[in-house]
C-alpha positions in Angstrom: -37.0 24.4 -2.3 -36.7 23.0 1.1 -34.4 20.0 1.8 -36.2 17.5 3.8 -33.7 14.6 3.6 -32.5 13.4 7.0 -28.9 12.0 7.1 -28.0 9.5 9.7 -24.5 10.1 10.7 -23.6 6.5 11.8 -24.8 5.2 8.6 -22.9 7.7 6.5 -19.7 6.9 8.5 -20.3 3.2 7.8 -20.5 3.9 4.1 -17.4 6.1 4.2 -15.5 3.1 5.5 -16.3 1.1 2.5 -16.0 3.7 -0.1 -13.1 5.9 1.0 -11.0 5.0 -1.9 -12.8 7.4 -4.3 -11.7 11.0 -3.5 -14.7 12.7 -5.3 -17.1 10.7 -3.3 -15.2 11.6 -0.1 -15.5 15.2 -1.0 -19.2 14.7 -1.3 -19.3 12.9 2.0 -17.3 15.7 3.6 -19.9 18.2 2.3 -22.6 16.0 3.8 -20.9 16.0 7.2 -20.7 19.8 6.9 -24.5 20.1 6.2 -25.2 17.9 9.1 -23.0 20.1 11.2 -25.0 23.2 10.3 -28.4 21.5 11.0 -27.1 20.1 14.4 -25.1 23.1 15.6 -27.8 24.3 17.8 -27.5 21.1 19.8 -24.0 19.8 19.2 -21.0 20.3 17.1 -19.6 17.7 14.7 -15.8 17.9 14.3 -14.8 16.3 11.0 -11.4 14.8 10.2 -10.1 12.9 7.2 -6.9 11.1 6.1 -4.9 7.9 6.6 -6.6 4.6 7.2 -3.7 3.7 9.6 -5.3 5.5 12.6 -8.8 5.0 11.6 -9.6 2.5 14.3 -8.3 4.8 16.9 -10.2 7.8 15.7 -13.2 5.7 15.7 -12.6 4.7 19.4 -11.8 8.3 20.3 -15.2 9.3 18.8 -17.0 6.7 21.0 -15.1 7.7 24.2 -15.1 11.4 23.8 -18.8 11.4 22.9 -19.5 9.8 26.2 -17.5 12.5 28.0 -19.0 15.5 26.0 -22.1 14.5 24.0 -22.3 18.1 22.6 -19.1 17.6 20.6 -19.0 14.6 18.2 -16.1 13.3 16.1 -16.3 11.9 12.7 -13.4 10.5 10.7 -13.3 9.8 7.0 -10.4 7.4 6.0 -9.4 8.6 2.5 -5.6 8.4 2.6 -2.9 10.7 3.9 -2.4 12.8 0.7 -6.0 13.4 0.3 -6.5 14.2 3.9 -3.8 16.9 3.5 -5.5 18.2 0.4 -8.8 18.4 2.1 -7.7 20.4 5.2 -5.5 22.7 2.9 -8.7 23.5 1.0 -10.7 24.2 4.1 -12.7 21.0 4.2 -13.3 19.5 7.6 -11.5 20.5 10.8 -8.4 18.5 10.7 -6.5 16.0 8.5 -4.5 12.9 9.6 -1.6 10.9 8.2 2.0 9.8 8.3 3.7 12.1 5.8 5.5 15.2 7.0 4.1 18.4 5.6 6.2 20.1 2.8 7.2 23.8 3.3 4.7 24.5 0.4 1.9 22.7 2.3 2.6 24.5 5.4 2.8 27.9 3.7 -0.1 27.7 1.2 -2.5 25.9 3.6 -1.4 27.7 6.8 -0.9 24.1 8.3 1.0 22.6 11.1 1.4 19.0 12.1 1.1 17.7 15.7 1.9 14.1 16.6 -1.1 12.1 17.6 0.4 8.7 18.6 3.3 6.5 17.5 3.0 3.7 14.9 5.3 0.9 13.6 5.2 -0.4 10.0 5.9 -4.0 10.2 6.8 -6.3 7.3 4.4 -9.1 7.2 4.8 -12.4 5.3 3.2 -15.7 4.6 5.9 -18.6 4.7 4.5 -22.0 5.7 6.7 -23.4 8.6 8.2 -20.0 9.5 5.8 -18.2 11.8 7.7 -15.6 13.7 11.4 -16.1 13.0 12.2 -14.2 9.8 15.0 -11.7 9.9 15.3 -9.0 7.2 17.4 -5.9 6.7 16.5 -2.6 5.0 18.8 -3.4 2.2 17.2 -6.8 1.6 13.7 -5.3 1.8 14.6 -2.6 -0.6 15.7 -5.3 -3.1 12.6 -7.3 -2.7 10.3 -4.2 -3.3 12.5 -3.3 -6.3 12.0 -6.7 -7.7 15.6 -7.6 -7.6 15.2 -10.5 -5.1 12.7 -12.9 -6.5 12.7 -16.1 -4.3 12.6 -16.7 -0.6 15.7 -18.8 -0.6 17.9 -16.2 -2.3 21.4 -16.0 -0.9 20.9 -12.5 0.6 17.9 -13.7 2.6 19.5 -17.0 3.6 22.5 -15.1 4.8 20.3 -13.3 7.4 18.5 -16.5 8.3 21.1 -19.3 8.5 18.9 -21.4 10.8 15.9 -21.3 8.7 14.9 -23.7 5.8 13.8 -21.1 3.4 11.6 -22.5 0.6 12.4 -22.1 -3.1 9.2 -20.2 -3.4 8.7 -17.1 -5.5 8.2 -13.8 -3.6 4.8 -12.3 -4.2 5.0 -8.5 -3.3 2.0 -6.7 -2.0 2.3 -2.8 -1.9 0.2 0.1 -1.4 -1.3 2.5 -4.1 -0.4 6.2 -4.2 -1.2 8.7 -1.5 -0.8 6.3 1.5 1.0 7.1 4.7 2.4 3.8 5.1 4.2 4.2 1.8 5.8 7.3 3.2 7.1 5.7 6.4 8.3 2.6 4.5 10.0 4.5 1.8 11.6 6.8 4.3 13.1 3.8 6.0 14.3 2.1 2.8 15.8 5.3 1.4 17.9 5.6 4.6 19.2 2.1 4.3 19.4 1.6 0.5 21.1 4.2 -1.7 19.7 2.2 -4.7 16.2 2.5 -3.4 16.7 6.2 -2.6 17.8 6.8 -6.2 15.1 4.9 -7.8 12.1 5.5 -5.6 12.9 8.0 -2.8 10.7 9.2 0.1 7.1 9.6 -1.1 3.5 8.7 -0.3 3.0 7.7 -3.9 5.9 5.5 -5.0 6.2 4.1 -8.5 6.6 0.4 -7.4 8.3 -1.6 -10.1 6.7 -4.9 -8.9 3.8 -6.0 -6.8 0.0 -6.0 -6.4 -1.6 -3.0 -4.6 -3.7 -3.2 -1.6 -6.0 -0.3 -1.1 -6.6 -0.4 2.6 -4.5 -1.5 5.5 -7.0 -4.3 6.2 -6.7 -5.4 2.5 -3.0 -5.6 2.8 -3.3 -8.2 5.5 -6.0 -10.2 3.8 -3.9 -10.4 0.6 -0.8 -11.6 2.6 -2.8 -14.1 4.6 -4.4 -15.6 1.5 -1.5 -16.7 -0.5 1.8 -18.4 0.5 5.0 -16.6 -0.5 3.7 -13.0 -0.1 5.2 -10.1 1.6 3.7 -6.8 2.4 3.9 -3.9 5.2 1.2 -2.8 7.5 0.8 -0.8 10.7 1.4 -3.1 13.7 -2.1 -3.1 15.2 -3.6 -4.5 12.0 -0.9 -7.3 12.0 -1.6 -8.1 15.7 -5.4 -8.2 15.2 -5.0 -10.6 12.3 -2.3 -12.8 14.0 0.0 -12.6 10.9 3.7 -13.0 11.3 6.0 -9.9 11.4 9.6 -9.9 10.5 12.4 -8.7 12.8 14.2 -5.8 11.1 17.9 -4.8 11.5 18.4 -1.5 13.2 21.5 0.8 13.1 22.8 -0.8 16.3 23.1 -4.1 14.5 20.2 -5.8 16.3 17.1 -7.5 14.7 14.1 -6.0 16.4 10.5 -6.8 16.1 7.8 -4.2 16.3 6.1 -3.8 19.7 4.8 -1.0 21.9 8.3 -1.0 23.7 10.6 -1.0 20.7 8.4 1.7 18.9 8.6 4.0 22.0 12.3 3.3 22.1 12.7 4.6 18.7 10.7 7.8 19.5 12.9 8.4 22.7 16.1 8.0 20.8 15.2 10.8 18.5 13.1 13.2 20.6 14.9 13.1 23.9 15.9 15.3 25.7 14.2 18.3 24.0 10.9 16.6 23.0 9.9 19.3 20.7 10.5 18.0 17.1 6.9 17.5 16.1 7.8 16.7 12.6 10.8 14.6 13.2 11.5 11.3 11.2 11.7 8.4 13.5 12.8 5.7 11.0 16.2 4.0 11.5 16.6 5.6 15.0 19.6 4.8 17.1 19.5 2.5 20.1 19.7 -1.3 20.6 15.9 -1.5 21.4 14.7 0.7 18.7 12.4 -0.8 16.0 13.6 1.0 12.8 10.4 1.6 10.8 8.6 3.9 13.3 6.7 7.2 12.7 4.3 9.6 14.3 0.9 9.6 12.8 0.1 13.4 12.6 -2.9 15.6 13.0 -2.8 18.4 10.4 -4.3 21.6 11.6 -5.0 25.1 10.2 -3.2 27.7 12.3 -6.2 30.0 12.5 -10.1 29.7 12.3 -12.7 32.3 11.7 -15.3 30.2 13.6 -14.6 30.7 17.3 -17.2 28.1 18.5 -15.8 25.3 16.2 -12.3 26.3 17.2 -13.1 26.0 20.8 -14.8 22.5 20.2 -11.7 21.4 18.3 -9.4 22.7 21.0 -11.3 20.8 23.7 -11.2 17.6 21.6 -7.4 18.0 21.2 -6.8 18.7 24.8 -8.6 15.4 25.6 -6.6 13.5 22.9 -3.4 14.8 24.6 -4.5 13.6 28.0 -7.1 11.0 28.7 -7.3 10.0 25.1 -3.9 8.5 25.0 -4.9 5.5 27.1 -7.1 4.3 24.3 -4.1 4.3 21.9 -2.7 1.3 23.7 -6.0 -0.5 23.9 -6.3 -0.2 20.2 -2.8 -1.5 19.5 -1.0 1.8 19.0 1.8 3.4 21.1 0.9 6.6 23.1 3.2 9.5 23.1 5.7 9.9 25.9 4.7 12.5 28.6 7.1 15.2 27.7 5.9 15.1 24.1 2.2 15.2 25.3 2.9 18.4 27.4 4.6 20.1 24.4 1.7 19.2 22.1 -0.9 20.5 24.6 1.1 23.8 24.8 1.2 24.1 21.0 -2.7 23.6 20.8 -3.2 26.3 23.3 -1.2 28.7 21.1 -3.5 28.2 18.1 -6.2 30.7 17.3 
């Protein structure tokens, strides 16, 4: 039987953006992309990645810009969540994964995987408090107690102590969190576990926390929508989503005793505090970094790669894309609201790519 169905890549990509919350369907879509790649390989190569929704806008931009530079190599990105992205690349589906969780030793060994930083991200606490647009201060300990359900109202003594100049309302806190498998969960719980022994004992560092309270938001964009729609809500989201939605972000206490709000500068400061002067810890945790200017909820968003490939043509295409990402592609990170990697780290990443087979 001859398959005559023609698949339009842009329309499939659009559907993926709407339906990525269903892993079985994502596996099917990845298979469709693979079929498309086979049929189109005489003319061009389609590099397929899958993973976190946090960097999805950036990968979409990279797909557009790299396609202009090299029409014979196309990029398609399927946002299905960090954990599912790791699972897909471990099983040989697609060409790379993406997300904000560090690989475990088991994942590295069994999947023959490595992680390389793509760009820097900041996970910002966002909130909806009428009359308090951009002045709220929070600490890791207070955030932990809010997301554990132990602080229930906005005028609680522990929040008021951090904000003596604010008239906090007697309003019930409505927590919005993320469901399992999300990279933002991993980064947020990593920070809270470093600042709250209670949170570390009850929840720990994980992409799939058992939140005791709260309403889940499937996508990053859903998180913003839920917080904006109801007074008294609090959530956490990657900075560029908050900026585009013009939603308030809290200043967070860092180890230097400073309340710092997420920005390109404070995110980069956290990276430098951890990475300099060696600039070689590709899997380093950047949360709660030292330095007065460091925003404390920072992470790499990683690219997960297999260390070897049996398809030399696809490997060459992927290497070409990665070399561009670690050079000209970084300028688009800033344009999309992310923070590009410092030059020493870019050089180290390019060198590591060249070593892959």
